[in-house]
Kinemage of the C-alpha trace (Angstrom):
@kinemage 1
@onewidth
@group {chain A} dominant
@subgroup {mainchain}
@vectorlist {calphas} color= white
{ca met a 1} P -1.386 22.643 -6.842
{ca asp a 2} L -0.487 23.716 -3.562
{ca asn a 3} L 0.828 20.759 -2.571
{ca ala a 4} L 1.685 17.146 -3.345
{ca lys a 5} L -1.637 15.530 -2.450
{ca asp a 6} L -3.311 17.459 -4.712
{ca thr a 7} L -1.522 17.124 -7.321
{ca val a 8} L -1.860 13.067 -6.993
{ca leu a 9} L -5.340 13.146 -6.404
{ca ala a 10} L -6.158 15.594 -9.638
{ca ala a 11} L -3.814 13.464 -11.749
{ca ala a 12} L -5.046 9.971 -10.875
{ca lys a 13} L -9.003 11.570 -11.342
{ca glu a 14} L -8.072 12.607 -14.828
{ca leu a 15} L -5.813 9.076 -15.605
{ca phe a 16} L -7.860 6.624 -14.130
{ca ala a 17} L -11.372 8.007 -13.535
{ca asp a 18} L -11.844 10.159 -16.635
{ca lys a 19} L -9.382 7.342 -18.632
{ca asp a 20} L -8.037 10.514 -20.408
{ca pro a 21} L -4.661 9.518 -21.971
{ca ser a 22} L -3.767 13.768 -22.693
{ca ala a 23} L -3.763 13.993 -18.625
{ca val a 24} L -0.252 12.289 -18.871
{ca asp a 25} L 1.219 15.538 -20.798
{ca arg a 26} L -0.173 17.681 -17.834
{ca trp a 27} L 0.843 15.674 -14.911
{ca ala a 28} L 3.596 13.157 -15.771
{ca ala a 29} L 7.380 14.543 -15.529
{ca pro a 30} L 9.498 13.875 -18.869
{ca asp a 31} L 11.627 11.314 -16.786
{ca tyr a 32} L 8.025 9.710 -14.968
{ca lys a 33} L 9.845 6.250 -13.246
{ca gln a 34} L 7.428 3.390 -13.262
{ca his a 35} L 7.971 0.799 -10.978
{ca ser a 36} L 4.478 -1.105 -11.549
{ca ala a 37} L 4.633 -4.568 -13.375
{ca leu a 38} L 1.829 -3.187 -15.576
{ca ala a 39} L 3.250 -0.657 -17.383
{ca pro a 40} L 6.237 0.247 -19.390
{ca asp a 41} L 8.917 2.977 -18.129
{ca gly a 42} L 8.022 6.651 -19.063
{ca pro a 43} L 5.192 9.117 -19.561
{ca glu a 44} L 4.395 7.072 -23.054
{ca gly a 45} L 4.172 3.784 -21.189
{ca leu a 46} L 1.578 5.544 -18.620
{ca arg a 47} L 0.131 6.499 -21.391
{ca gly a 48} L -0.563 3.258 -23.065
{ca leu a 49} L -1.891 2.242 -19.619
{ca val a 50} L -4.557 4.659 -19.740
{ca glu a 51} L -5.401 4.112 -23.594
{ca ser a 52} L -5.608 0.429 -22.446
{ca leu a 53} L -8.385 0.691 -19.572
{ca pro a 54} L -11.396 -1.335 -20.405
{ca glu a 55} L -14.952 0.004 -20.421
{ca gly a 56} L -16.008 -0.235 -16.695
{ca phe a 57} L -12.714 0.299 -15.741
{ca gly a 58} L -13.170 2.218 -12.166
{ca tyr a 59} L -11.193 3.012 -9.178
{ca glu a 60} L -13.212 3.236 -5.792
{ca gly a 61} L -10.776 5.832 -3.414
{ca val a 62} L -10.746 5.275 0.504
{ca arg a 63} L -7.493 6.650 1.974
{ca ala a 64} L -4.658 9.174 0.601
{ca ile a 65} L -1.389 9.956 2.744
{ca ala a 66} L 0.930 12.751 2.547
{ca asp a 67} L 4.606 12.532 3.815
{ca gly a 68} L 6.856 15.192 1.896
{ca asp a 69} L 6.974 14.492 -1.772
{ca leu a 70} L 5.649 11.042 -1.482
{ca val a 71} L 1.550 10.162 -1.739
{ca ala a 72} L 0.193 7.107 -0.808
{ca leu a 73} L -3.168 5.532 -2.355
{ca his a 74} L -5.426 2.917 -1.124
{ca gly a 75} L -8.367 1.630 -2.505
{ca val a 76} L -9.766 -0.918 -5.103
{ca tyr a 77} L -9.902 -0.965 -9.043
{ca his a 78} L -13.020 -2.139 -10.967
{ca gly a 79} L -12.371 -3.736 -14.281
{ca phe a 80} L -8.539 -4.575 -14.391
{ca gly a 81} L -10.326 -8.267 -14.252
{ca pro a 82} L -13.300 -10.146 -13.229
{ca asp a 83} L -12.199 -9.153 -10.049
{ca pro a 84} L -11.991 -6.226 -8.421
{ca leu a 85} L -8.425 -5.638 -7.028
{ca val a 86} L -7.281 -3.883 -3.668
{ca ala a 87} L -4.703 -1.724 -4.010
{ca phe a 88} L -1.935 0.750 -2.864
{ca asp a 89} L -0.560 3.333 -4.800
{ca leu a 90} L 2.330 5.307 -3.942
{ca phe a 91} L 3.604 8.530 -5.926
{ca arg a 92} L 7.092 11.057 -6.016
{ca val a 93} L 6.281 14.731 -7.113
{ca ala a 94} L 8.525 16.935 -8.387
{ca asp a 95} L 7.932 20.142 -9.441
{ca gly a 96} L 4.184 19.425 -9.097
{ca lys a 97} L 4.402 16.198 -11.324
{ca leu a 98} L 4.283 12.448 -11.270
{ca ala a 99} L 7.897 11.607 -10.885
{ca glu a 100} L 7.861 8.323 -9.910
{ca his a 101} L 5.280 5.143 -9.036
{ca trp a 102} L 4.989 1.943 -7.377
{ca asp a 103} L 2.226 -0.281 -6.468
{ca ala a 104} L 0.887 -3.620 -5.065
{ca leu a 105} L -2.717 -5.081 -5.653
{ca thr a 106} L -4.170 -8.256 -5.044
{ca pro a 107} L -8.116 -9.493 -5.375
{ca ala a 108} L -10.517 -8.390 -3.038
{ca val a 109} L -12.242 -11.195 -0.880
{ca lys a 110} L -15.642 -11.530 0.216
{ca asp a 111} L -15.393 -13.213 3.114
{ca thr a 112} L -12.596 -12.597 5.775
{ca ala a 113} L -11.596 -13.758 9.003
{ca ser a 114} L -12.539 -10.970 10.633
{ca gly a 115} L -15.641 -9.888 9.092
{ca arg a 116} L -14.305 -6.822 7.712
{ca ser a 117} L -13.132 -5.745 4.067
{ca gln a 118} L -9.646 -4.835 2.661
{ca thr a 119} L -10.286 -1.403 2.584
{ca asp a 120} L -12.970 -0.419 5.215
{ca gly a 121} L -12.055 1.082 8.418
{ca pro a 122} L -11.411 5.067 9.767
{ca ser a 123} L -10.012 6.705 6.530
{ca gln a 124} L -9.848 10.493 8.108
{ca val a 125} L -6.076 12.013 8.488
{ca thr a 126} L -5.801 12.836 12.518
{ca asp a 127} L -3.034 13.427 14.668
{ca leu a 128} L -0.918 15.422 12.647
{ca asp a 129} L 1.364 16.205 15.275
{ca lys a 130} L 2.256 12.691 15.756
{ca thr a 131} L 3.476 12.043 12.412
{ca glu a 132} L 7.051 11.583 13.767
{ca ala a 133} L 6.308 9.421 16.849
{ca asn a 134} L 3.833 7.228 14.892
{ca arg a 135} L 6.247 6.553 11.941
{ca gly a 136} L 9.067 6.228 14.566
{ca leu a 137} L 6.652 3.624 16.151
{ca val a 138} L 5.938 1.709 13.615
{ca ala a 139} L 9.900 1.831 11.850
{ca glu a 140} L 11.031 0.125 15.114
{ca phe a 141} L 8.163 -2.307 14.689
{ca ala a 142} L 8.793 -3.357 11.425
{ca glu a 143} L 12.642 -3.867 11.996
{ca lys a 144} L 12.122 -5.221 15.350
{ca val a 145} L 9.304 -7.776 14.883
{ca leu a 146} L 8.377 -8.048 11.121
{ca lys a 147} L 12.004 -8.265 9.956
{ca gly a 148} L 13.866 -9.521 12.956
{ca ala a 149} L 11.277 -11.978 13.905
{ca asp a 150} L 10.873 -10.879 17.923
{ca tyr a 151} L 7.840 -11.870 18.791
{ca ser a 152} L 8.274 -10.997 22.454
{ca val a 153} L 8.140 -7.435 22.333
{ca leu a 154} L 4.914 -7.494 20.416
{ca thr a 155} L 3.035 -5.972 22.806
{ca asp a 156} L 5.387 -2.616 23.065
{ca tyr a 157} L 4.199 -1.662 19.417
{ca val a 158} L 0.489 -3.562 18.954
{ca ser a 159} L -2.329 -2.786 21.117
{ca thr a 160} L -3.267 -5.555 23.674
{ca glu a 161} L -7.158 -4.175 23.200
{ca gln a 162} L -7.666 -3.324 20.236
{ca tyr a 163} L -6.093 -4.826 16.543
{ca asp a 164} L -8.878 -4.313 13.863
{ca gln a 165} L -7.815 -6.747 11.132
{ca his a 166} L -8.268 -6.412 7.409
{ca asn a 167} L -5.881 -8.886 6.312
{ca pro a 168} L -8.901 -11.707 5.204
{ca glu a 169} L -6.961 -14.274 6.409
{ca ala a 170} L -6.250 -13.308 10.023
{ca ala a 171} L -8.951 -12.448 12.925
{ca asp a 172} L -8.609 -9.555 15.005
{ca gly a 173} L -6.673 -9.067 17.953
{ca leu a 174} L -2.982 -10.322 18.340
{ca asp a 175} L -4.422 -13.585 18.899
{ca gly a 176} L -6.226 -13.995 15.824
{ca phe a 177} L -2.738 -12.511 13.644
{ca gly a 178} L -0.653 -15.171 15.905
{ca ala a 179} L -3.451 -17.927 14.877
{ca ala a 180} L -3.379 -16.717 10.905
{ca ala a 181} L 1.061 -16.527 11.383
{ca ala a 182} L 0.776 -20.622 12.151
{ca ala a 183} L -1.821 -21.944 9.924
{ca trp a 184} L 0.779 -20.287 7.365
{ca gly a 185} L 3.504 -22.200 8.576
{ca glu a 186} L 1.864 -24.966 8.233
{ca gln a 187} L 1.427 -24.392 4.190
{ca gly a 188} L 4.870 -23.408 4.001
{ca lys a 189} L 4.330 -19.434 3.813
{ca asn a 190} L 6.423 -18.035 7.100
{ca leu a 191} L 6.528 -14.501 6.759
{ca val a 192} L 9.441 -13.196 5.942
{ca tyr a 193} L 10.514 -9.855 5.929
{ca lys a 194} L 14.114 -8.864 4.612
{ca thr a 195} L 14.009 -5.256 3.534
{ca ile a 196} L 11.875 -2.161 4.676
{ca his a 197} L 12.330 -0.114 1.796
{ca lys a 198} L 9.872 2.881 2.846
{ca val a 199} L 8.213 4.220 5.442
{ca val a 200} L 5.543 6.370 4.603
{ca ala a 201} L 3.748 8.671 7.671
{ca glu a 202} L 0.685 11.248 8.060
{ca gly a 203} L -0.563 11.451 11.293
{ca asn a 204} L -2.507 8.351 12.668
{ca phe a 205} L -1.548 6.167 9.381
{ca val a 206} L 1.816 4.778 8.530
{ca leu a 207} L 2.615 2.892 5.696
{ca ala a 208} L 5.526 0.240 5.266
{ca gln a 209} L 6.533 -0.892 1.628
{ca ser a 210} L 8.748 -4.107 2.408
{ca glu a 211} L 10.248 -6.851 0.442
{ca gly a 212} L 10.433 -10.267 1.525
{ca ala a 213} L 9.678 -13.780 1.096
{ca phe a 214} L 5.706 -15.512 1.500
{ca gly a 215} L 6.181 -18.854 0.138
{ca gly a 216} L 8.039 -17.086 -2.875
{ca pro a 217} L 9.469 -13.333 -3.224
{ca val a 218} L 7.192 -10.530 -2.214
{ca ala a 219} L 6.379 -7.339 -1.923
{ca tyr a 220} L 4.243 -6.486 1.560
{ca trp a 221} L 2.579 -3.394 2.107
{ca asp a 222} L 1.668 -2.871 5.234
{ca leu a 223} L -0.613 0.039 6.529
{ca phe a 224} L -1.174 0.669 10.268
{ca arg a 225} L -3.260 3.073 12.169
{ca val a 226} L -1.935 3.990 15.426
{ca ala a 227} L -3.382 5.518 18.358
{ca asp a 228} L -2.294 6.756 21.846
{ca gly a 229} L 1.322 5.229 20.731
{ca lys a 230} L 0.082 1.661 19.794
{ca ile a 231} L -1.405 0.236 16.597
{ca val a 232} L -4.545 -0.622 16.572
{ca glu a 233} L -5.492 -1.084 13.158
{ca his a 234} L -4.026 -3.032 9.971
{ca trp a 235} L -4.566 -3.417 6.349
{ca asp a 236} L -2.356 -5.210 3.743
{ca val a 237} L -1.376 -5.928 0.599
{ca val a 238} L 0.886 -9.075 0.168
{ca ala a 239} L 1.715 -9.175 -3.897
{ca pro a 240} L 3.705 -11.753 -5.814
{ca val a 241} L 7.233 -10.514 -7.051
{ca pro a 242} L 7.049 -10.948 -11.128
{ca ala a 243} L 10.014 -12.708 -12.703
{ca glu a 244} L 10.141 -10.153 -15.186
{ca leu a 245} L 8.918 -6.370 -15.611
{ca pro a 246} L 8.028 -4.227 -18.187
{ca his a 247} L 10.965 -1.721 -17.525
{ca gly a 248} L 14.645 -2.190 -15.650
{ca asn a 249} L 13.690 -0.461 -12.474
{ca gly a 250} L 12.656 -3.020 -9.940
{ca leu a 251} L 9.930 -3.624 -8.082
{ca phe a 252} L 10.959 -1.223 -5.233
């Protein structure tokens, strides 16, 4: 494969669309490191997951973002349970193989506050020449606003004219986000970001993987679309951190 994105897309097709356990031998590095709550460590853990996929299982890919050896996928899994699951998957590629994997999944919601689904909207990667500027914008936003909770500088980063929201409980625009945050606070679920672990960027898309609390320990995966130097769109998965994992690698 010419690049990491091609490698991940080809491997994901064989593993999760074709449900081919032998694809593990072709695509997983011998020291494959797993951070998902769904599978034990190593190639054999991945093989066990693929072998256990039920009839009717499928994956609907929407976005793929490549940043050096990291490739993030945004899409929907069908068949893991009664409801579809919106997911972010992040792979690290080494020597043309899958070397490490992180993910976060949340149930798909039919009726959202904005009327948008959790995955619809632009999917094409553009503005490749602005990758580093956009990464810097989102990284600073994550540190100052999300982690630092300094909402006075919010409009330095987020457009006041367009903020298309895909979080199911928040309406469009900064007002929509503010109203949702207030409602969450009343429920005892304040947005607390403690550590920004990764910022993955390609062109107009920047994905932040963070650790924090939302009524309990959670993983925050926030995908932003940037246009003209401002954040104009947001997708996310907020996933509880399980008490136990089937490996010792941690969720992050």
